[in-house]
N, C-alpha and C positions, 0 to 999 in steps of 0.2 A: 472590540469584542470579540471573544472567543467565537467560535464556528459550534463545537460541542464542549460542554463541559460532564463530567462524569462525577457523582461524587457516591463515597458508600453503597458503587454498586456487585447487588448479589446474583445470583443467576442458576436456575436451577433445571432442566431437565430431566422429567421423569423422576422428579421427586430427589434427585441426585445432584451435588452441591454441585458445580462446574466453576464458577465465579463469585472470591468471596473478595470483598473490603476494595474494590477496584476505583483507586483517584487517578484522573490525569483529564486532561484540557486538549484540544487543538485548533490551532489560530492560521487566521489566515496568512496563506503562501509558505505553510511550512510543509516537509517531508518525515513523517512520523513512521517508522517502521516497528512490527509488532516482533518477538520474537519470542521461541518458548521452542522445548520439547512439542512430540503426537499430544494428543490431547490434554493439553495446557487452557485448552480456553481461546485459540488466537482467532477461530473464526466466529466462534460463539460470542466475542465481544466486538465483533465488526459488525454481525449479522442484528444485535443488542444496539450498538449506533445508529444500523440503518432503523429498526422500528419492528423488527420482522421475529424478534424473542421478546417476549417480557418482560421483567425483571423482578423477584420474589425481595428484594430492597433495595434502598437507593435512589437514584433521581437521573436521567439523565437530560439535560434542556441542550437543546438545537435550536440559532438561530433563528426565529420567525423568519418561515421563508426558503431557509435554507437550502440548495439545489444539491441533492450527492448525483454522484453519476459511479453508481459501481460495474464494476470488472470482474463476474464470480471464477471459483478456482478450474470450472469444468461446466461447459454445454453440449449435448449433445444434437450434435445433428445429423436427422437420418441420411445419409450418404446417395439412396434411390431419389429422394426429391427434387425435383429439378429449382434451385435458389442461388438463384446471382445474390452478390455480393449487397448491388445495390434494394434488389427486394428485400433481401433480410434486415436492411435498415429499415425499412418503411414499414417494420411488421411492430405493433399491430396497426399504428396508426402512421399515416401516409407522408411519409417528408419530402418535400423539395428538394429539384436533383441540385441544388447550389448550395446548401445545406449537408447533402449527402458527402456532394463532395468536398465540401471545405473541413467536415467531419474526418473524410479518408486520407486528407495532406495532412491534417493535424498530428493522426497516429502514423503517418510515414509509410501509409498503404492508397497513395492516392490512382495506383494502377491497376489497384484489383476490380474497379466498379461494374463491370463487366464479368469476372471471374465468378465460375461457380463453389457455392461451399465447399463444393465436396472434394471441389479439387485444391485448395489450398495447402500449406502445408501449415504446421504447428503454429510456427512465427507469425506466416501471413493471418492463420486464424483468428490468433489474440488481439493483432492489431484493427482484424476490422472488429474485436469485441469492444476495443477500447474506441473505437470510433463510434462504434453506439455509445458507448457509456457518457463522450462529450457533446451527444446532440443535444443533452441535457445545458450544455454547458453549465458542467457543477460549479461548485464554489467550493464542494469536498468531493474527490478522486478515493475509490476506494476500490483495491486491488489484493482480491485473498491468492495470492501464491499464483500471479496470474503467467508466470514463467513455468513453471510447474513443466516439465516435459522437455523444454528446449534444453538445444544444447548453450554451452559457455558463451561463447560467442553472441548468440538468440539471445539468451539473456541482459548479455550487458548493453547490447542494442535497444532490446526492449527499456531498459531503465535510464538511458541516455535520453531516450525521445519522451519518459514520465520527466524528466529532469527539464527538455527543452519548454514540454507542455506546462510546467510549474512555472516555468519564467515568462513564458509567454503570457500567460492569460491571468497567472499571479492566485491561481486556486490552492489551495492546502493538500494534500496527499495522504490516504492514510495506507498500508500494506503492510500484509503480510509475506514474511518472505524465510524459505527456506538453507537458501543460499549466502550464509553469511559473509560472503567472500563479500557481494556488493553492498552491504551494509555499509560501509564506513563511507564509500563514494557516494551512495545516494542519500543519506538522512542526512536529515538533520538533529533529529533525537530517536533514541531507539529502547523503548517498553522491554521490558522479559516478563514474561508473563509463565506460570507455572501453578495458575489455578488463583492465583494473586498474581499482583506486581515486588518480582525479585529484587529487582533495580531499573533505574532509571537515568536517563541523561543522555549525554550527549555520546554517541559511539566511542569517542575514546574515555571514556567514566566506565561506563558500560561492557569495553570488554576490559579492562583492570580491577570490575567487582567483582570478589570470591563469590555470590551468587551465579554471576554469570558460569565463571569459571569452571563451579561444582555441575552446572547441567551440559555444559559445553566443551570442556575439557580444554586446555593453550596448546595442542599439535596442531600440525597439517591438517588435519579434520576437518576445517574448517574454519575454526577460530576468527576471532575479529586481529588479533594479534599480525593475522598474515600483511594487515597491509597498514598502513599509517598515514594518517590525516593530516596533513598540515593546514594551518590556521594562517591567514595574514591577519587575524583581528584578535580581539582579548577578549576571554571567557569571564565574566563574572564568577564569585566564588560560589554561591546559588546554582549555577548553572544544570543542576542537575536535578533541580525537580520536577516532579513528572506533570502539576498541573501545569507548566509553562517552561520555556524554554530557556528565560534567564540570561539572552544572548541573539545578539542581531544574528539570524539564522542565517549559514555559512551556506552558500553556495556547492557544490561540490570542488571538492580542493582535488591535489594530486595525489593520485596511490600508485603508492612503490610496493613491494616487496620487499625484505631484509636484503639486506647482501649486493 
């Protein structure tokens, strides 16, 4: 059974159409990445999946009791506030020390428990936010441009941690990324949005789709063509269906630059 199924979703904000006729689903254990230009509705779709934004039409079905962990794009913490990482993770409900340490370890931030939130680097802060999401033991982990502001090595390390978490826990991941060079390595499926679903499927399929190329081009400014994803398995011919992967969800393969 899918974790989330979306059928014919329309969303309006202040009377303005933002999303139209969205259909897709998220299955257990897969990593799905949303890509699209600014204003294409990526964050709106994520917030709709969570239930924070009502739909104007269509429906979203979540598996009963679905546990969701959410890592927002930004969170402002007052730098003058004396707040350790451990205390931050225990707000608003106190969390046991063992659970706190386990979540930090899983997020790759085990050494940060006693650090002040104001002293964290951008990458450390995002790993703490990831730990906070993991405290819910999510079946679906949602990341809204969680690596914004990080340099390329920091982003790559963060996404590797996400893959490790998926492999260890079996949770599904839905994420937004503007860093198209990471999509090929980190995703099982890509959905390209521009108010509607322009194209969808495996990273290889999307990278060659005319709709994708019209939005992002094919040069070295970030196209998926920069990387080639090597698979050691066979895809079914209909693997590009947005409602499901149609293939054995591949773990990240070998990515390499041309030449």
